[in-house]
N, C-alpha and C positions, 0 to 999 in steps of 0.2 A: 604647175597648172600653166596651160594654154590661155590665150585671148580666146579660142574656139569654144574652151572649158567653161571659161570666163562668161561669154556671150548666152552660152546654154542654159547658162542660168538668170542671165540680167533680163533676155528676153520675156521671159514672161513673168519674171516680177514688177517690171516696166509696165505690162497688160495689167499686174492684177493691184498696184498703187495708182495707176490713171483711172480706171473707173470710181478711185472714191473721191478725189475731187467732181469726180462728173455726176455723183449723187448731188452733189450743191449747186452745180451747173445745171443739172434738168428741174432742180427745184425753183432756182432761182429763173428760167427759162419759161418754164410754166407759169410763174405767177408774174412776170413781164407781160404774159398774154392776156391776163384780166384788167381791165379798165381803171383802178386805182393805182399812184403809185403802192399806197399805204400798202398792200399787200405784198409786192416785192420787198419793200422795207422791213414790214414785219417778219418775213421769212428770214430775211437775213438778220434781223437782231437774234430772233430764235437760235439759227444756226452758230451767231456768236458764243452766244449761252453754250449749246451742247458743244462747240468745240473747247472752249474753257474749260468745261468738267473732263470733257474727254482725253485731249491732250495734255492736262495735268495731270493725267493715269497712263498715258501712252508707253510709259516705262513696260506695261504689263507686255506689251507684244513686243518692244525693243528687246528685253531682257531676256522672254523668254526664247527668241532666235540665238541668240548668243549663247543662253545657256543648254539647249538641243544640238546647236552645231557645235560645242565644245563637246559634249558628253561621246561623241563617237558611238562604239559599242557596248560601254558600259551601260546596262539595261537597268540598275538603279536608279543612275542617274538621268536617261530618258526620261524613266518616270515620274522621278520628283520634280522634273524640268517641266513639267507640264500638270502635275497634282499641286506642288505649293504655289505658283503663281493663280490656281484656279479657285485655290482657297483664299489668297489676299482679293481675286475678284469678287467673288459672293459676298465676302464680306465690305468690301467697298461700293459695290452696288447697293447692298442694304443700305448703307449709309446715306447715299444719295435718295433714296425715295422716302427714307425718313426727315431728310433735310429739305426736299422738295421745294415748299412756301418758303424756307427760308432764302435758298438759291436763287428761285425766282425772283421774290423783292431786292434784294440784294443787285441783282442784274440792273433792275429797273431805275435805282438808286443812281446806280453808276453810268447807264446809259442814257437814260433821260429820253426814250424815246416819246413824240408824242400822242396826243389818246388814242387815235387812229390805228396808227402801228402799234400800240400798248394791247389793242384788242384783238388783233391777228397775230398778236406773239405769243400773246394768253392761250387762244385754240391751238397752235402747232406746240405749246412746250407741255400742254396738260396731259395731250396726248402720247407724245415722244418719250415723256418722262418713264413711262414705264418699260422703254425699251433698254434699261440701263444693264440689267445684269444679262441681256442679251449681247449687248455690246460691248462688254467688259470681257463676258466670255469670249466673243470672237477674236477679242485682240489676242487673247494667251492662247487659244488653239492655233490663229493662223499663224502666230509668232512662231508656233512649235514645229507646225508644218515646213512653213519657210527653214528654219533652222536644219531639219533633216532632208532639205531639197524634194520634198515631197510636192512637185512643181503641180502637176493634174489636178490634186488633191486642193492646193490652193488655190490653184485657177479658178476651178469650180465654185470653190465655196465664196471667193471675193466678187468673178466676173459674175458669175450665176446669181446672187442675191442683187448684185448693182442692176444687172438687166433688168431681174423682176422688178425693183423699186421704179426703174424708170416708167416701164411699160405701166405700172400701178400710177403714178404718176399723171399720164397723159390719160388714163381712162377714168379716174378718180376726178380729176379735176376738169380736165376740157371735154370731155364726153359726159361726167355724171354731174359737173358743177359742184363738188364736194367743196372747194376751195381751200384754204389753209389745213382745213381738218383732214382733206384728200392725202396732204402731200405727206403729213405727219401718218396719216394709216399707211400709205404707202411704203415710207422707211419702218415703219415697226413690222409689217409683215415680210420684211427683205431682210430685216436682222435675224427674224425667226429661222427665214430660210436658212440663212447663213450659218446660224447656230448647230441646227439638224444637219445639212453636211457638215460644217466642220467635226461635231463631235463625231458622227459615225466615221469619218475619214482617222480620226488620232485612236480611236479604238480600233480599227482595224490595222494600223502602223504599230503600236504600243506593245512593246517585246511583253507577253502574261496579260494582256487586254486590261481590265479593271480589278480582276483576282489581287487579294493583298493590299490592295493601294492607300489602304487606312493605317496599316503599319509603318509606312513611310513618312507618316507626317513626322515634321523634324522641327521643332522651333526654332532652335539653333539654325538650321540649314536654311529657315524661312528669314532670321535675323540677318543673315548674310546675305541672302540674295536683297533685301530690303537696303542693306546699305550699299550694296553693289548700284544698285538702282537709283540711290538716293541721288546722288550729281542729277541725274536724266531727270528726275522731279524737280530739282532745282532749277536744271536748265529750261525745263517746262513752263515754272513760275515766270522765267525770264520772257519767254513767247508770248505769251498770255498778258502778261503786262504791256507787252509792245501792241498787241493786236485791240487789248480792250481799248487803251489811250488811243489810237487811231479811231479804231469804230466810233467811240465816244466823242472826238473832235469833229469826224465828219458826220455826226448826227447834229452837232450844232450848228452846221452848215444849212441845215433844213432837208427835207425829206426826197428831193430832188438830187441833191448832191450825195447823201448818203444811196442812194440806191446806183448812180451812176458809179461811185466807188465799190459798191457791193459785185456789182457786174466786171468792175476789172479783176477785184481781187480773185474772183471766180478762174478768170482766165489766167491768174499769175499760180493760183493752187494746182491747176493743169502743170504748168511748169514746173512747180515744184516739185509735186510727185513724180515725173521722169527725173528728175533727184532723187527723189527718196527710192525710187524703183533701183537705181544707181547703188545708191546706201545699202539696202538690202542684200543684194549681191553680193557686196563687198563683204559684209556683218559673215554673211556666211562662210567666206574663204577664211576670216580672219580667225572665226571661230576654231575653224579646223585647224588652223595654224596653230594656234594654242592649245588644242587638245591632241595635235600632234607633236610640239614642241620643235616647226618647224620655222625658223627667221627667213628661210629663202620662198617659203609660200607666203610670208606676210608683205613682202619686199615684193614679190609678183603682184600681190591683191594691188598692193597701193599703188605701183605701175599701172595696172589694168582699170582703176579706179582714176587716174588721172587721163588717160587717153578717152575715156566713152565719156567723162564730165565735159573735156574741149569740144568733142564732138556733139553731144546734146546742147552745149552752150551755141556754138553755130547756127545748126538746125533749127532751135526756138526762136533764136534772133531774127533768123531769116524769111523762117516761118511768119512771125509775129507781123514782118516788115511787110510782106506781102497782100496778105489776108486782113489785116487789122479791124479794118471797116466791118467785114462781114461776118466778122467774130463776134462783133459788139450786137450785130442784129439776130446772132443766135439766142440772142440770152433776153432781147426784148424789140418791141415794135414802137414804146410811147416813146412820143418826139421829146420829150423833157429830159428823160432820162438818159436817152441817144446822146443829147446834145452834151448832158452833165461830162457820161463816160468819153467822149470822142474831145472835149477839151481836154483834158488828162492821160488821154490814151498813150501818149508818148512816152509816158515813163516807163511804160511797159518795156519799151525797146529794150531797157538799162537794165532790167530784172535780171535775163538768164544768165550775163556778165556777171553780175556784181554777187547772185546768189549762190551759184553754181556747184563751187569746192566748197564751201560750208554746207552746204545740206547734202552731199554725196560723202564728203571724207568724214564724215561722223559716224557713220556705218561701220570702217575700222574700228573704231574706239570702242563700242558698243559690242562687237563680234568677241574683241579682245578684251571686254569688261572693264576697260581702263576710260571711267568714264568722266575724271575730273576736267579733263584739257576741254569736253564739251561745254561742260556748266561755265567753266572759267569765259572761253570765248564770247560764249551767249551773254555774260553779265557784262562784259567790257562792252559787246557791240550794243547793249540796251544803254549802256550809259552813253555811248555815242550818240545813238536814236534820242535818248531824255534832252541831251543839250540843243543837238538843230533843233528838236522839233519847240522847244522853248523858245529859240531865237527867230526860226523861219516862219514860224505858223500865222504871227503877229504880224509879221512883212507881207508875206506872200499867200496868205490862206491854204486853200488847199493844195496849189501846187508848193508852199513848204511842208505841209503833212507829207506830198508823197514823196517829195526831199527828205524825208528824216526817217521816212518806210525804206527806200531804195538804201539809203546809207548805213540801216541798220544789218540787212541782207549783206551788205558788203564787208560790212563788220566782222561778221560772223566766218566769213571766207578768209579773210584777210590775219582774223585772230586765231586758226585752226590748221589752214591750209600746209604753212611752214611746219608743223608738228609731224610727229611720228607718231601711229598707236604703239608702239612700244622704241624705249628707247634706242638708236638705231646703235648695231652692232653685239645689242646685247642678247642673251641667250633667251629666246621665249620661254615663258615658264609654263611646264605640263599642268594641266588641271586634275585636280584629286591627288 
């Protein structure tokens, strides 16, 4: 693998992943143009709920990428790599719909927003919850397409859906004054668009189409996939515990601080998804290394991941340093929210260096289906976050909260980056 080959996959994957946080960014920016801070706070709380649910199930996309990349030209394995995760996604989405009321009630107990924020969140949630089957189905199809390096289809599915969402946000909220219901409806329609595009692309690329898929249902294989993804599930639990502690603590500082933190989080999510794009590219090549039994390709993937992570860290830090204030103004023009965001915005300078390696290196591990180190490193980082949070928040308030946030991501890098997706000098096992 050459750097040019890696870059050919990396560029489109960064574009596809970068559009995902732009959804929340546009939602936040649109709500930030409305006169009451409860709008931006309510959508932020709603986004936390859906991020919590969908991040918890993000292994559907990550696992599909690894399995489809490892399948190579094995027709049966390629078909199983989309069918079995799709069945899991269907069952899980139906469970979410059945439990939608308890999920919302539990989130309100944990996050404790004020009454005005709660009303906005309820409107947003009650519409967008019906997108669960679409969102989880999109995870599976996007992961499968990425694992097969079907770049054009993945770009159309992700960027097309997200561009539609942004357009509908502006139309429904700013032009038609639909408020938080408009933001939710825009996202729901965009999810449906992506689902249709993804389903068409998978059907075209799948050897043999959908014929005979029923006979491939294999409970033993589904359980094997579930075991492989179990560590990713636990890793996601750690991420969600950290984020919910962060948001719940910020809510205790008042609506203005919560809104300011929400703006900064959106910027850091954009940074995160640049590294996520690197992780996705590395996952594809690591999966191919396992499928081919090539230790050399695995080591080349590691070197490429390190190089592009360092370049991304430098570019993001420099860009943020130069355009920090204009970035904040993209999200809101409310003076009290801008003041709060500006007060804590310097923490963003530390984020790329702290988070880069932890966010990009994990793709090699997931592509190789070696996921235990990913979970363990995140668990250790969560323990460090909890210790700093307990000590720093009482002393320094929201600054202490941001210190704990940055150290959590630094911990993920420090605990994962020294490891290798497979033991050094070991023979890479060929899948199947």
